[in-house]
C-alpha positions in Angstrom: -210.0 16.4 35.7 -208.9 19.3 33.6 -205.1 18.4 33.9 -205.8 14.8 32.7 -207.7 16.0 29.7 -205.1 18.5 28.8 -202.4 15.7 29.3 -204.4 13.5 27.1 -204.7 15.9 24.5 -201.0 16.6 24.5 -200.0 12.9 24.5 -202.4 12.6 21.6 -201.0 15.4 19.6 -197.4 14.2 20.2 -198.4 10.7 18.8 -199.7 12.2 15.7 -196.8 14.7 15.4 -194.1 12.3 15.9 -191.9 11.2 12.9 -192.5 7.4 12.4 -190.8 7.2 9.2 -188.1 5.0 10.6 -190.4 2.3 11.7 -192.5 2.1 8.4 -191.3 -0.4 5.9 -190.4 1.0 2.4 -189.6 -2.0 0.4 -188.3 -1.6 -3.2 -191.5 -2.6 -5.0 -189.6 -2.8 -8.3 -187.5 -5.7 -6.8 -190.7 -7.3 -5.5 -192.5 -7.0 -8.9 -189.3 -8.4 -10.8 -189.1 -11.4 -8.5 -192.8 -12.3 -8.9 -192.9 -12.0 -12.6 -193.2 -15.2 -14.6 -190.4 -16.2 -17.0 -191.2 -15.8 -20.6 -193.5 -18.7 -22.1 -191.2 -21.5 -23.2 -191.9 -24.4 -25.5 -190.7 -27.8 -24.4 -189.9 -30.9 -26.2 -191.4 -34.0 -24.6 -188.5 -36.3 -23.7 -188.2 -39.9 -25.3 -190.0 -42.4 -23.1 -192.1 -39.7 -21.5 -195.6 -41.3 -22.2 -195.9 -44.6 -20.6 -198.5 -47.1 -19.7 -196.5 -48.0 -16.4 -198.9 -48.4 -13.7 -196.7 -46.7 -11.1 -196.4 -43.4 -13.4 -200.0 -43.3 -14.2 -200.9 -43.7 -10.4 -198.4 -40.7 -9.7 -200.0 -38.6 -12.3 -203.6 -39.4 -11.1 -202.5 -38.6 -7.5 -200.9 -35.3 -8.6 -204.1 -34.5 -10.9 -206.6 -35.2 -8.0 -204.8 -33.7 -4.9 -203.9 -30.0 -3.8 -200.9 -30.6 -1.5 -198.9 -33.1 0.6 -200.4 -31.9 3.9 -203.9 -32.1 2.8 -203.6 -34.8 0.0 -206.1 -37.7 0.2 -204.5 -41.0 1.1 -200.8 -41.5 0.8 -198.8 -40.7 -2.3 -198.1 -43.8 -4.6 -194.7 -45.3 -5.0 -192.1 -42.7 -6.2 -194.0 -39.6 -4.9 -193.6 -37.9 -1.8 -195.6 -35.5 0.5 -192.4 -33.2 0.8 -190.6 -31.4 -1.8 -186.7 -31.2 -2.0 -186.6 -28.5 0.5 -188.6 -30.6 3.0 -191.8 -28.4 2.8 -195.3 -29.7 1.8 -195.3 -30.9 -2.0 -197.7 -28.9 -3.9 -199.6 -31.1 -6.3 -201.7 -30.2 -9.3 -205.2 -30.0 -8.1 -206.1 -30.2 -11.7 -209.7 -31.2 -10.9 -210.3 -27.6 -9.6 -210.6 -26.7 -13.2 -210.9 -30.0 -15.3 -213.3 -32.7 -15.2 -212.0 -36.3 -15.8 -213.0 -39.8 -15.0 -213.2 -40.4 -11.3 -212.9 -36.8 -10.5 -214.7 -35.5 -7.3 -215.8 -32.0 -7.3 -214.5 -31.5 -10.8 -214.3 -28.0 -12.3 -215.8 -26.6 -15.3 -213.4 -23.8 -15.9 -210.9 -25.7 -18.1 -211.5 -28.2 -20.8 -213.3 -31.4 -20.0 -210.7 -34.3 -20.1 -213.2 -37.1 -19.8 -212.4 -39.8 -22.3 -209.5 -37.6 -23.6 -207.6 -40.5 -25.1 -210.4 -41.7 -27.4 -211.6 -38.1 -28.2 -208.5 -36.5 -28.9 -205.4 -38.7 -29.0 -206.9 -41.7 -31.0 -208.7 -39.4 -33.3 -205.5 -37.4 -34.0 -207.0 -34.0 -33.0 -204.2 -33.7 -30.3 -200.8 -35.5 -29.8 -199.1 -36.5 -26.5 -196.6 -33.5 -27.3 -199.6 -31.1 -27.2 -200.8 -32.4 -23.8 -197.3 -32.4 -22.4 -196.7 -28.7 -23.5 -200.1 -27.6 -22.2 -199.3 -29.0 -18.7 -195.6 -27.7 -18.9 -196.5 -24.2 -20.1 -199.8 -23.7 -21.6 -198.9 -20.0 -22.6 -197.4 -21.3 -25.9 -201.0 -22.2 -27.1 -202.8 -19.4 -25.3 -200.8 -16.5 -23.9 -203.7 -15.4 -21.9 -204.3 -18.7 -20.1 -205.3 -18.9 -16.5 -203.7 -22.3 -16.2 -200.8 -23.0 -13.8 -197.4 -22.7 -15.5 -196.0 -26.0 -14.1 -192.6 -26.6 -15.7 -191.4 -23.0 -16.3 -192.1 -22.1 -12.6 -190.6 -25.5 -11.4 -193.8 -26.4 -9.6 -193.3 -29.8 -11.2 -190.2 -31.4 -12.7 -190.2 -33.1 -16.2 -190.9 -36.6 -14.8 -193.9 -35.4 -12.9 -195.2 -33.6 -16.0 -194.6 -37.0 -17.9 -196.5 -38.8 -15.2 -199.5 -36.3 -15.4 -199.4 -36.4 -19.2 -199.4 -40.4 -19.2 -202.5 -40.3 -16.9 -204.4 -37.8 -19.0 -203.9 -39.7 -22.2 -204.4 -43.2 -20.6 -207.6 -45.2 -21.0 -209.5 -45.1 -17.7 
């Protein structure tokens, strides 16, 4: 019994005394931080023909607005939108309703501005322009450098057409 206790103690001490520096990962934190940093805020000019009343574009915008990702998205995506991105992975959608309320939203958020009746309240009144909405969706840091909103075009979460589809949906009559 004494021999087994002494042996156990010796093994235990040798485990703590061993040099494990070769098996411990020491990543270059500065490279990781640099990779994770967002690009600077960028102003975007809305392309000609971006805002449309085309039912397919508005349906794509609505789908992106109301869903989180391709794998868990409700229903099938509308024509012109896929559950997979260009790399074949599940497509990340906007999940805008996590923060914004809008007509037809389920579980709508109350963190961001309420977008209910946006066209009437902001576009038709002249308080906001389509360009403003496009920019807010593309990279809202231009208007508010401390925003918590997702940076969609600068990070390439969405492409320009998808930003146009979401903008068309937000500014459309519901």
